[in-house]
Biotite code that builds the C-alpha atoms (Angstrom):
import biotite.structure as struc

atoms = struc.array([
    struc.Atom([-67.168, 116.406, -171.422], chain_id="A", res_id=1, res_name="MET", atom_name="CA", element="C"),
    struc.Atom([-69.978, 114.469, -169.813], chain_id="A", res_id=2, res_name="ALA", atom_name="CA", element="C"),
    struc.Atom([-70.978, 115.443, -166.301], chain_id="A", res_id=3, res_name="THR", atom_name="CA", element="C"),
    struc.Atom([-70.488, 113.120, -163.351], chain_id="A", res_id=4, res_name="ALA", atom_name="CA", element="C"),
    struc.Atom([-74.266, 112.761, -163.184], chain_id="A", res_id=5, res_name="PHE", atom_name="CA", element="C"),
    struc.Atom([-74.446, 111.745, -166.863], chain_id="A", res_id=6, res_name="GLN", atom_name="CA", element="C"),
    struc.Atom([-71.686, 109.168, -166.477], chain_id="A", res_id=7, res_name="ILE", atom_name="CA", element="C"),
    struc.Atom([-73.413, 107.699, -163.440], chain_id="A", res_id=8, res_name="LYS", atom_name="CA", element="C"),
    struc.Atom([-76.744, 107.541, -165.282], chain_id="A", res_id=9, res_name="LYS", atom_name="CA", element="C"),
    struc.Atom([-75.142, 105.853, -168.302], chain_id="A", res_id=10, res_name="ILE", atom_name="CA", element="C"),
    struc.Atom([-73.666, 103.148, -166.061], chain_id="A", res_id=11, res_name="HIS", atom_name="CA", element="C"),
    struc.Atom([-76.931, 102.653, -164.171], chain_id="A", res_id=12, res_name="ILE", atom_name="CA", element="C"),
    struc.Atom([-78.795, 102.248, -167.465], chain_id="A", res_id=13, res_name="LEU", atom_name="CA", element="C"),
    struc.Atom([-76.089, 99.902, -168.807], chain_id="A", res_id=14, res_name="LYS", atom_name="CA", element="C"),
    struc.Atom([-76.572, 97.758, -165.734], chain_id="A", res_id=15, res_name="SER", atom_name="CA", element="C"),
    struc.Atom([-80.399, 97.858, -165.927], chain_id="A", res_id=16, res_name="LYS", atom_name="CA", element="C"),
    struc.Atom([-80.284, 96.854, -169.594], chain_id="A", res_id=17, res_name="LEU", atom_name="CA", element="C"),
    struc.Atom([-77.712, 94.144, -168.840], chain_id="A", res_id=18, res_name="ASN", atom_name="CA", element="C"),
    struc.Atom([-75.431, 95.376, -171.632], chain_id="A", res_id=19, res_name="ILE", atom_name="CA", element="C"),
    struc.Atom([-72.269, 93.320, -171.922], chain_id="A", res_id=20, res_name="SER", atom_name="CA", element="C"),
    struc.Atom([-68.891, 95.048, -171.758], chain_id="A", res_id=21, res_name="ASP", atom_name="CA", element="C"),
    struc.Atom([-68.169, 94.260, -175.402], chain_id="A", res_id=22, res_name="SER", atom_name="CA", element="C"),
    struc.Atom([-71.540, 95.663, -176.532], chain_id="A", res_id=23, res_name="ASP", atom_name="CA", element="C"),
    struc.Atom([-70.957, 98.723, -174.335], chain_id="A", res_id=24, res_name="TYR", atom_name="CA", element="C"),
    struc.Atom([-67.536, 99.284, -175.944], chain_id="A", res_id=25, res_name="ARG", atom_name="CA", element="C"),
    struc.Atom([-69.169, 99.072, -179.386], chain_id="A", res_id=26, res_name="GLU", atom_name="CA", element="C"),
    struc.Atom([-71.740, 101.669, -178.348], chain_id="A", res_id=27, res_name="ILE", atom_name="CA", element="C"),
    struc.Atom([-68.985, 103.978, -177.127], chain_id="A", res_id=28, res_name="LEU", atom_name="CA", element="C"),
    struc.Atom([-66.981, 103.323, -180.304], chain_id="A", res_id=29, res_name="PHE", atom_name="CA", element="C"),
    struc.Atom([-69.943, 104.625, -182.327], chain_id="A", res_id=30, res_name="SER", atom_name="CA", element="C"),
    struc.Atom([-69.363, 107.956, -180.516], chain_id="A", res_id=31, res_name="TYR", atom_name="CA", element="C"),
    struc.Atom([-65.608, 107.754, -181.250], chain_id="A", res_id=32, res_name="ASN", atom_name="CA", element="C"),
    struc.Atom([-64.687, 107.404, -177.564], chain_id="A", res_id=33, res_name="VAL", atom_name="CA", element="C"),
    struc.Atom([-63.306, 104.623, -175.394], chain_id="A", res_id=34, res_name="LYS", atom_name="CA", element="C"),
    struc.Atom([-64.930, 105.691, -172.133], chain_id="A", res_id=35, res_name="SER", atom_name="CA", element="C"),
    struc.Atom([-68.143, 107.443, -171.106], chain_id="A", res_id=36, res_name="SER", atom_name="CA", element="C"),
    struc.Atom([-65.890, 110.032, -169.460], chain_id="A", res_id=37, res_name="LYS", atom_name="CA", element="C"),
    struc.Atom([-64.674, 111.020, -172.930], chain_id="A", res_id=38, res_name="ASP", atom_name="CA", element="C"),
    struc.Atom([-68.178, 111.766, -174.256], chain_id="A", res_id=39, res_name="LEU", atom_name="CA", element="C"),
    struc.Atom([-68.996, 115.419, -174.749], chain_id="A", res_id=40, res_name="ASP", atom_name="CA", element="C"),
    struc.Atom([-72.084, 116.789, -173.012], chain_id="A", res_id=41, res_name="TYR", atom_name="CA", element="C"),
    struc.Atom([-74.370, 116.564, -176.059], chain_id="A", res_id=42, res_name="LYS", atom_name="CA", element="C"),
    struc.Atom([-73.341, 113.016, -176.999], chain_id="A", res_id=43, res_name="ASN", atom_name="CA", element="C"),
    struc.Atom([-73.868, 111.938, -173.398], chain_id="A", res_id=44, res_name="ALA", atom_name="CA", element="C"),
    struc.Atom([-77.405, 113.356, -173.573], chain_id="A", res_id=45, res_name="VAL", atom_name="CA", element="C"),
    struc.Atom([-78.015, 111.470, -176.820], chain_id="A", res_id=46, res_name="THR", atom_name="CA", element="C"),
    struc.Atom([-76.691, 108.191, -175.407], chain_id="A", res_id=47, res_name="LEU", atom_name="CA", element="C"),
    struc.Atom([-78.710, 108.576, -172.209], chain_id="A", res_id=48, res_name="ILE", atom_name="CA", element="C"),
    struc.Atom([-81.885, 109.274, -174.176], chain_id="A", res_id=49, res_name="ASN", atom_name="CA", element="C"),
    struc.Atom([-81.320, 106.151, -176.286], chain_id="A", res_id=50, res_name="THR", atom_name="CA", element="C"),
    struc.Atom([-80.651, 103.980, -173.232], chain_id="A", res_id=51, res_name="LEU", atom_name="CA", element="C"),
    struc.Atom([-83.664, 105.430, -171.388], chain_id="A", res_id=52, res_name="VAL", atom_name="CA", element="C"),
    struc.Atom([-85.918, 104.652, -174.375], chain_id="A", res_id=53, res_name="GLN", atom_name="CA", element="C"),
    struc.Atom([-84.667, 101.061, -174.491], chain_id="A", res_id=54, res_name="ASP", atom_name="CA", element="C"),
    struc.Atom([-84.990, 100.575, -170.732], chain_id="A", res_id=55, res_name="ALA", atom_name="CA", element="C"),
    struc.Atom([-88.431, 102.178, -170.620], chain_id="A", res_id=56, res_name="THR", atom_name="CA", element="C"),
    struc.Atom([-89.656, 99.991, -173.498], chain_id="A", res_id=57, res_name="ALA", atom_name="CA", element="C"),
    struc.Atom([-88.540, 96.925, -171.516], chain_id="A", res_id=58, res_name="GLN", atom_name="CA", element="C"),
    struc.Atom([-90.167, 98.214, -168.299], chain_id="A", res_id=59, res_name="ASN", atom_name="CA", element="C"),
    struc.Atom([-86.745, 98.422, -166.656], chain_id="A", res_id=60, res_name="LEU", atom_name="CA", element="C"),
    struc.Atom([-86.708, 102.166, -166.105], chain_id="A", res_id=61, res_name="TRP", atom_name="CA", element="C"),
    struc.Atom([-89.010, 104.837, -164.782], chain_id="A", res_id=62, res_name="VAL", atom_name="CA", element="C"),
    struc.Atom([-87.593, 108.284, -165.424], chain_id="A", res_id=63, res_name="GLU", atom_name="CA", element="C"),
    struc.Atom([-87.155, 110.180, -162.142], chain_id="A", res_id=64, res_name="PRO", atom_name="CA", element="C"),
    struc.Atom([-88.684, 113.652, -161.985], chain_id="A", res_id=65, res_name="PRO", atom_name="CA", element="C"),
    struc.Atom([-86.633, 116.363, -163.671], chain_id="A", res_id=66, res_name="LYS", atom_name="CA", element="C"),
    struc.Atom([-84.638, 118.753, -161.523], chain_id="A", res_id=67, res_name="LYS", atom_name="CA", element="C"),
    struc.Atom([-86.783, 121.598, -160.164], chain_id="A", res_id=68, res_name="TYR", atom_name="CA", element="C"),
    struc.Atom([-90.009, 119.923, -161.388], chain_id="A", res_id=69, res_name="SER", atom_name="CA", element="C"),
    struc.Atom([-91.444, 119.783, -157.883], chain_id="A", res_id=70, res_name="LYS", atom_name="CA", element="C"),
    struc.Atom([-90.458, 123.346, -157.145], chain_id="A", res_id=71, res_name="LEU", atom_name="CA", element="C"),
    struc.Atom([-93.464, 125.533, -156.423], chain_id="A", res_id=72, res_name="GLU", atom_name="CA", element="C"),
    struc.Atom([-92.904, 128.877, -158.111], chain_id="A", res_id=73, res_name="ARG", atom_name="CA", element="C"),
    struc.Atom([-95.053, 131.980, -158.219], chain_id="A", res_id=74, res_name="VAL", atom_name="CA", element="C"),
    struc.Atom([-96.074, 133.028, -161.700], chain_id="A", res_id=75, res_name="ASN", atom_name="CA", element="C"),
    struc.Atom([-93.358, 135.619, -162.337], chain_id="A", res_id=76, res_name="LYS", atom_name="CA", element="C"),
    struc.Atom([-90.470, 133.419, -161.176], chain_id="A", res_id=77, res_name="MET", atom_name="CA", element="C"),
    struc.Atom([-88.303, 131.455, -163.614], chain_id="A", res_id=78, res_name="ALA", atom_name="CA", element="C"),
    struc.Atom([-89.770, 128.131, -164.661], chain_id="A", res_id=79, res_name="THR", atom_name="CA", element="C"),
    struc.Atom([-88.102, 124.817, -163.839], chain_id="A", res_id=80, res_name="PRO", atom_name="CA", element="C"),
    struc.Atom([-87.302, 124.405, -167.553], chain_id="A", res_id=81, res_name="ALA", atom_name="CA", element="C"),
    struc.Atom([-85.561, 127.803, -167.621], chain_id="A", res_id=82, res_name="GLN", atom_name="CA", element="C"),
    struc.Atom([-83.516, 126.903, -164.540], chain_id="A", res_id=83, res_name="LEU", atom_name="CA", element="C"),
    struc.Atom([-82.452, 123.582, -166.089], chain_id="A", res_id=84, res_name="ARG", atom_name="CA", element="C"),
    struc.Atom([-81.562, 125.324, -169.356], chain_id="A", res_id=85, res_name="MET", atom_name="CA", element="C"),
    struc.Atom([-79.402, 127.905, -167.583], chain_id="A", res_id=86, res_name="ILE", atom_name="CA", element="C"),
    struc.Atom([-77.540, 125.189, -165.690], chain_id="A", res_id=87, res_name="GLU", atom_name="CA", element="C"),
    struc.Atom([-77.070, 123.103, -168.845], chain_id="A", res_id=88, res_name="GLY", atom_name="CA", element="C"),
    struc.Atom([-75.769, 126.038, -170.887], chain_id="A", res_id=89, res_name="LEU", atom_name="CA", element="C"),
    struc.Atom([-73.465, 127.032, -168.062], chain_id="A", res_id=90, res_name="TRP", atom_name="CA", element="C"),
    struc.Atom([-72.138, 123.497, -167.748], chain_id="A", res_id=91, res_name="TRP", atom_name="CA", element="C"),
    struc.Atom([-71.098, 123.619, -171.410], chain_id="A", res_id=92, res_name="GLU", atom_name="CA", element="C"),
    struc.Atom([-68.999, 126.716, -170.638], chain_id="A", res_id=93, res_name="LEU", atom_name="CA", element="C"),
    struc.Atom([-67.516, 125.460, -167.406], chain_id="A", res_id=94, res_name="SER", atom_name="CA", element="C"),
    struc.Atom([-63.837, 124.648, -167.782], chain_id="A", res_id=95, res_name="TYR", atom_name="CA", element="C"),
    struc.Atom([-63.670, 122.496, -164.663], chain_id="A", res_id=96, res_name="GLN", atom_name="CA", element="C"),
    struc.Atom([-65.880, 119.443, -164.668], chain_id="A", res_id=97, res_name="ARG", atom_name="CA", element="C"),
    struc.Atom([-67.308, 119.463, -161.160], chain_id="A", res_id=98, res_name="THR", atom_name="CA", element="C"),
    struc.Atom([-70.859, 120.307, -160.214], chain_id="A", res_id=99, res_name="ASP", atom_name="CA", element="C"),
    struc.Atom([-69.640, 122.423, -157.301], chain_id="A", res_id=100, res_name="GLU", atom_name="CA", element="C"),
    struc.Atom([-67.379, 124.550, -159.485], chain_id="A", res_id=101, res_name="PHE", atom_name="CA", element="C"),
    struc.Atom([-70.117, 125.058, -162.087], chain_id="A", res_id=102, res_name="ALA", atom_name="CA", element="C"),
    struc.Atom([-72.645, 126.030, -159.392], chain_id="A", res_id=103, res_name="ARG", atom_name="CA", element="C"),
    struc.Atom([-70.282, 128.508, -157.740], chain_id="A", res_id=104, res_name="LYS", atom_name="CA", element="C"),
    struc.Atom([-69.128, 130.084, -160.998], chain_id="A", res_id=105, res_name="SER", atom_name="CA", element="C"),
    struc.Atom([-72.731, 130.440, -162.193], chain_id="A", res_id=106, res_name="LEU", atom_name="CA", element="C"),
    struc.Atom([-73.678, 132.158, -158.929], chain_id="A", res_id=107, res_name="ARG", atom_name="CA", element="C"),
    struc.Atom([-70.705, 134.500, -159.287], chain_id="A", res_id=108, res_name="ARG", atom_name="CA", element="C"),
    struc.Atom([-71.707, 135.376, -162.854], chain_id="A", res_id=109, res_name="THR", atom_name="CA", element="C"),
    struc.Atom([-75.357, 135.943, -161.913], chain_id="A", res_id=110, res_name="LEU", atom_name="CA", element="C"),
    struc.Atom([-74.267, 138.205, -159.075], chain_id="A", res_id=111, res_name="ARG", atom_name="CA", element="C"),
    struc.Atom([-71.913, 140.164, -161.329], chain_id="A", res_id=112, res_name="MET", atom_name="CA", element="C"),
    struc.Atom([-74.191, 140.509, -164.373], chain_id="A", res_id=113, res_name="LYS", atom_name="CA", element="C"),
    struc.Atom([-77.697, 140.588, -162.875], chain_id="A", res_id=114, res_name="LEU", atom_name="CA", element="C"),
    struc.Atom([-77.119, 141.441, -159.198], chain_id="A", res_id=115, res_name="LYS", atom_name="CA", element="C"),
    struc.Atom([-78.874, 138.191, -158.242], chain_id="A", res_id=116, res_name="ILE", atom_name="CA", element="C"),
    struc.Atom([-77.332, 135.890, -155.652], chain_id="A", res_id=117, res_name="ASP", atom_name="CA", element="C"),
    struc.Atom([-78.724, 132.542, -156.736], chain_id="A", res_id=118, res_name="ASP", atom_name="CA", element="C"),
    struc.Atom([-80.462, 130.884, -159.657], chain_id="A", res_id=119, res_name="ILE", atom_name="CA", element="C"),
    struc.Atom([-83.522, 130.296, -157.465], chain_id="A", res_id=120, res_name="MET", atom_name="CA", element="C"),
    struc.Atom([-84.158, 134.060, -157.279], chain_id="A", res_id=121, res_name="PHE", atom_name="CA", element="C"),
    struc.Atom([-84.432, 134.561, -161.034], chain_id="A", res_id=122, res_name="LEU", atom_name="CA", element="C"),
    struc.Atom([-87.643, 135.897, -162.482], chain_id="A", res_id=123, res_name="THR", atom_name="CA", element="C"),
    struc.Atom([-88.733, 134.754, -165.943], chain_id="A", res_id=124, res_name="LYS", atom_name="CA", element="C"),
    struc.Atom([-87.383, 138.022, -167.361], chain_id="A", res_id=125, res_name="LYS", atom_name="CA", element="C"),
    struc.Atom([-84.040, 137.632, -165.559], chain_id="A", res_id=126, res_name="ASP", atom_name="CA", element="C"),
    struc.Atom([-83.828, 133.986, -166.651], chain_id="A", res_id=127, res_name="ALA", atom_name="CA", element="C"),
    struc.Atom([-84.124, 135.085, -170.285], chain_id="A", res_id=128, res_name="ASN", atom_name="CA", element="C"),
    struc.Atom([-81.385, 137.664, -169.665], chain_id="A", res_id=129, res_name="LYS", atom_name="CA", element="C"),
    struc.Atom([-79.179, 134.994, -168.055], chain_id="A", res_id=130, res_name="ALA", atom_name="CA", element="C"),
    struc.Atom([-79.714, 132.647, -171.011], chain_id="A", res_id=131, res_name="ILE", atom_name="CA", element="C"),
    struc.Atom([-78.774, 135.429, -173.445], chain_id="A", res_id=132, res_name="ASN", atom_name="CA", element="C"),
    struc.Atom([-75.695, 136.334, -171.384], chain_id="A", res_id=133, res_name="ILE", atom_name="CA", element="C"),
    struc.Atom([-74.488, 132.738, -171.330], chain_id="A", res_id=134, res_name="ILE", atom_name="CA", element="C"),
    struc.Atom([-75.101, 132.326, -175.068], chain_id="A", res_id=135, res_name="LYS", atom_name="CA", element="C"),
    struc.Atom([-73.181, 135.570, -175.710], chain_id="A", res_id=136, res_name="ALA", atom_name="CA", element="C"),
    struc.Atom([-70.235, 134.311, -173.643], chain_id="A", res_id=137, res_name="ILE", atom_name="CA", element="C"),
    struc.Atom([-70.282, 131.068, -175.634], chain_id="A", res_id=138, res_name="LYS", atom_name="CA", element="C"),
    struc.Atom([-70.383, 132.925, -178.983], chain_id="A", res_id=139, res_name="ARG", atom_name="CA", element="C"),
    struc.Atom([-67.536, 135.184, -177.853], chain_id="A", res_id=140, res_name="ASP", atom_name="CA", element="C"),
    struc.Atom([-65.366, 132.225, -176.882], chain_id="A", res_id=141, res_name="ARG", atom_name="CA", element="C"),
    struc.Atom([-66.106, 130.462, -180.152], chain_id="A", res_id=142, res_name="GLU", atom_name="CA", element="C"),
    struc.Atom([-65.334, 133.629, -182.136], chain_id="A", res_id=143, res_name="ALA", atom_name="CA", element="C"),
    struc.Atom([-61.992, 133.902, -180.391], chain_id="A", res_id=144, res_name="ARG", atom_name="CA", element="C"),
    struc.Atom([-61.278, 130.283, -181.243], chain_id="A", res_id=145, res_name="GLY", atom_name="CA", element="C"),
    struc.Atom([-61.100, 129.214, -177.644], chain_id="A", res_id=146, res_name="ARG", atom_name="CA", element="C"),
    struc.Atom([-62.177, 125.774, -176.683], chain_id="A", res_id=147, res_name="THR", atom_name="CA", element="C"),
    struc.Atom([-65.165, 125.786, -174.391], chain_id="A", res_id=148, res_name="LEU", atom_name="CA", element="C"),
    struc.Atom([-63.912, 122.981, -172.188], chain_id="A", res_id=149, res_name="VAL", atom_name="CA", element="C"),
    struc.Atom([-60.474, 122.439, -170.757], chain_id="A", res_id=150, res_name="SER", atom_name="CA", element="C"),
    struc.Atom([-59.012, 118.948, -170.815], chain_id="A", res_id=151, res_name="SER", atom_name="CA", element="C"),
    struc.Atom([-58.341, 119.287, -167.072], chain_id="A", res_id=152, res_name="ASN", atom_name="CA", element="C"),
    struc.Atom([-60.447, 116.964, -165.001], chain_id="A", res_id=153, res_name="LYS", atom_name="CA", element="C"),
])
């Protein structure tokens, strides 16, 4: 499911673009959903990217800086892109759709698997390990036929 941040961004962009409710419903219908809350994570990303392109082309939107982009990191520390990737992959696995739950469960997993207390302490090498661990968890769940996301909200 889409994150709270994604849903908020979709509605902000809808407002900026002055999209009517009927046009918005048609857009959502093209994703086979009735509400932005029903979008999966990847479709929400796709919709946001489309809306951002339209809004940017009309000079209605300036993309805010990406998370961690202003973070000053020493050379051996994980890059902002790695940190965003880890959080995004983890969000796909998270069975409760709250940012707080995802953050806490990621910290718990990093502590258990890599003996690191927070994502901010990851080196580039540890970030690659974390990415591989998360991908392995995802493959394992898919192999077992488990759904990655619970319908609980």
